[in-house]
Structures are given as structure tokens and as C-alpha cells.
N, C-alpha and C positions, 0 to 999 in steps of 0.2 A: 261848886255851883253847877247844877245840871242844866242842860240845854237840850231841847227836843228838836227833831227835824223841823217841826213847824216853826219853832223859834228861829232856827237858822234861815228858813225860807222867808220869814217875816223880816228879819234883819237885812237880808239881801234885797228885799223889796224896798225897804226904807232907803238903803244906800244907793241902789243901782237901777231900780225899775224904770225911771224916766229915760235914762241913758240907754238902757237895754232895749226898751221899746222903740226908741228912735233908731237904734242900730238895726233892729229887726231880728226875727227868729233865725234866719239862715246865717247872718253874720255873727250873731251871738253863739250859735252852734259851732261855727268855725273857731271861735275863741276857746270854747269848751274842748274841742278836739285838740287844739294846740296844748292846752293844759294837761290833757291825758298823755300826750306825747312827752311833756316835761316830767310827768309822773313816771313814765316808762324809763326815761333817762335816769331819774333819781333812783329808781329801784335797781337799775344796772350798776349805778355808782356805789350802792350800798352805804350811802351817807344818810344816817338816820334823821338828822335835822332837815336835810333837803327833802327826804321822803315825806316826812310829816308835813312840811310846808306845802308840798305839791298835793298831798291828799286833801288838805284844807282848801286849796285853790280849786281842785276838781269838784269838791262838794259845793263850794260857793257858786261856781259857774253852772253846775247842774241845777241848783235851786233857782238861779236866775233864769235859766231856760224854762223851768217849770212855771215860774211866775208869768213869763210871756205867754206860755201855752195855756195858762189857766188851770194848772194841775197842782193839787195838794199832794206833795211828795209823801208826807207822813201817812196820809189816808190811803193812797194807792199801795204803799209798802205794806201797811197793815192788811189790806184786802188780799194781797197776793201771798204774803208770808206768815201771817198770823191767823190762818184758817183752822177750823176745828179738825180737819183731816190732815193738817200739817202742810209744810211748804211743798211746792211743786217739785217734781223730780227733775 
């Protein structure tokens, strides 16, 4: 079963948007940064299961932030990286 970035973002909106909006952009960003730190620790531990779990958490928090900010992650990714002249250097 395939899932697009838009699907991920939509799912995070369904699950967490109300709570994330109440928490606010800055506090949600703080949670995102904490997850990035957990990903760093997982990468250093070289534990594949933990690494995969933390990548999923980082993506979830990133799309939650995008929901609060009103940004379509899939669309902005396409605009930046799927350009006729190729990705930015």
C-alpha cells in the first residue's frame, strides 16, 4: 500500500490538528526539535528499529507543523525538488 506525503499530512491533521493548534506553532516546533534529537540518538545507537521509529516520528511532527502553518508539504517539495532544471544545488 502506497502513501503520499499528502496522505501523511492529512492523517496527522485528522489525528492531531486540534491539539496541535491549541498547543501553538512554537510549542509544536519544540516537540519536533525534540524528535529530531531522538533521531540523532537513534542514529548514533545504530539500532535499526529505533532509527525507523524516530524517522516516522520526525515525519509526523513535521507534517503537524506544516498543518498549523498552512503549508502543503508535498506541493512545496515538488516545487523545490521536481523542477525541470533539476534540484537546487
